[in-house]
C-alpha positions in Angstrom: 100.2 70.2 99.9 100.3 68.1 96.9 103.5 67.6 95.0 102.0 69.0 91.8 101.4 72.4 94.5 105.0 71.9 95.1 106.2 71.9 92.1 104.2 75.0 90.6 105.9 76.3 93.4 109.4 75.6 93.0 108.6 76.4 89.3 107.1 80.1 90.2 110.4 80.8 92.3 113.0 79.5 89.4 110.8 81.6 87.1 110.9 85.4 89.2 114.7 84.4 89.8 115.4 83.8 86.5 113.5 87.2 85.7 116.2 88.9 88.2 118.9 86.9 87.2 118.2 88.0 83.6 117.4 91.5 84.1 121.0 92.0 86.6 122.7 90.6 83.7 121.0 91.9 80.3 120.0 95.0 81.7 122.1 95.9 84.3 121.0 98.3 87.8 121.9 101.9 88.0 125.3 103.0 88.7 124.6 103.7 92.4 123.5 100.2 92.5 127.1 98.6 91.7 128.0 97.4 95.3 124.2 96.1 95.8 124.4 94.4 92.1 126.5 91.0 92.6 124.9 90.6 96.2 121.3 90.4 94.7 122.1 88.6 91.8 124.0 85.9 94.1 120.9 85.8 96.4 118.5 84.8 93.6 121.3 82.3 92.3 121.0 80.7 95.2 117.4 80.5 95.2 117.6 79.5 91.4 119.8 76.1 92.7 117.9 75.7 96.0 114.6 75.1 93.7 116.7 73.0 91.8 117.8 70.8 94.6 114.4 70.7 95.5 112.8 69.9 92.7 115.9 67.1 92.0 114.7 66.0 95.5 111.2 65.6 94.4 111.9 63.6 91.7 114.6 61.5 93.2 111.7 60.4 96.6 108.9 59.9 93.9 106.7 57.0 95.3 106.5 54.5 91.9 102.9 53.5 93.1 101.4 56.8 93.9 99.1 58.5 91.3 101.0 61.4 89.4 98.7 63.8 88.3 94.3 62.6 88.6 91.5 65.0 87.5 91.8 67.8 89.6 95.5 68.4 88.8 94.6 68.5 85.2 92.1 71.1 85.0 94.2 73.6 87.5 97.3 72.9 84.8 95.0 73.6 82.2 93.8 76.7 83.5 96.8 77.6 84.1 97.8 77.3 80.6 94.9 78.6 79.5 95.8 82.1 81.2 99.5 82.0 80.3 98.9 81.5 76.9 96.5 84.3 76.6 98.9 86.5 77.6 101.7 85.4 75.2 99.2 86.1 72.3 97.8 89.2 73.4 101.7 90.3 74.4 103.4 89.2 71.0 100.5 90.6 68.9 101.2 93.9 71.1 105.1 93.9 69.9 104.1 93.4 66.1 101.1 96.2 66.5 104.1 98.3 67.4 106.5 97.2 65.0 103.7 97.3 61.8 102.5 100.9 63.4 106.7 101.8 63.5 107.3 101.0 59.9 103.8 102.2 58.4 103.2 104.9 60.1 106.2 106.1 61.7 105.5 106.5 65.5 108.0 105.8 67.8 107.3 102.4 69.4 107.9 101.0 72.3 110.2 98.1 71.0 113.7 99.7 69.4 115.5 97.6 67.3 116.0 93.9 67.1 118.0 93.6 70.7 115.1 95.1 72.5 112.9 93.1 70.8 115.2 90.0 72.3 114.5 91.3 75.5 110.9 92.0 75.4 110.3 88.8 73.7 112.4 86.3 76.7 110.4 88.6 78.9 107.3 87.8 78.2 108.0 84.2 77.8 109.4 84.4 81.3 106.0 86.3 81.9 104.0 83.6 80.9 105.4 80.9 82.9 104.8 82.8 85.9 101.8 83.8 85.3 100.7 79.5 84.7 102.5 78.6 88.1 100.8 81.9 89.6 97.4 80.6 88.4 98.0 76.6 89.5 98.8 77.7 92.9 95.6 79.9 92.8 93.7 77.1 91.8 95.3 75.0 94.2 95.2 77.3 97.2 91.5 77.9 96.5 90.1 74.5 96.2 91.9 73.5 99.1 93.9 70.4 98.6 
């Protein structure tokens, strides 16, 4: 497993942890899950901290003579950024379209109010990050290095 693939895995895990932590604290869970909520948040905070320690350890143990990225890594990163960008743009256009349709035609949109809009946009950015790293992991595994 290359160093860039390890970074992709740790970034994917940290993004998933941030999504779960954000969901638990911002939106909350159903009331009958109240006793599980703190345990669930604790697990994902620990995963986030574990991933953070791994990323710091990788940076500390970095060999100065080693090549950081080669052409393959650049190609894989480019494909990840491309997929994340397409998802981000389609999602933002969809949200804007919903808001325009609500204002002009009076349709009920999926986004209610500015607080809900902020939550949707945060989720879109976090999902774009997950798509970026997931695409990178897919291509690293497909290439087989």
